[in-house]
C-alpha positions, 0 to 999 in steps of 0.5 A: 742530260746527255752529251753526244760525242762525234767523231770525225772521218780522217780526210786526205790533205788538201791539194793530195792526188790520191792517184799520184799521177804524173801524166795522162796520155789518153783516155779510150772508150769503147763504143758501138761505131767508131766512126761515127762517134769521131765524127760527132766528136770532131763535128760537135766539138772541135776535136781533130781526126788524127790517125784512123786504124780500121779494116781498111788498114788491115786491122781486124780486131778493132776499128779505133780513131784517135782524136786530139784536141791541144794536150787532149787525146780520145781513142774511140775503139769498136771491137770488130770480133767478138774475141775482143775483150771489150766485146762483152762489156759493150754489149753488156753496159753500152758506149762508154 
């Protein structure tokens, strides 16, 4: 007769946060069209467009829309030049 033994993996204690975050200020999404995405989030999910930064406000690097709903804050950003750090990532992986 053979006896099988197994070892259990060490697990983190219940209720511990592996990231040890205190708070999250905002979540930034790189998208192909920040304006279109912002108005979609506003109409579909009830977010409010709080601030806009784009060519009309003098930003030549990217277009950004700040959306809020309660204490949730999303920044939707579209690079406006190929030199922007997120341009290659957006071209390779798409929105998100």
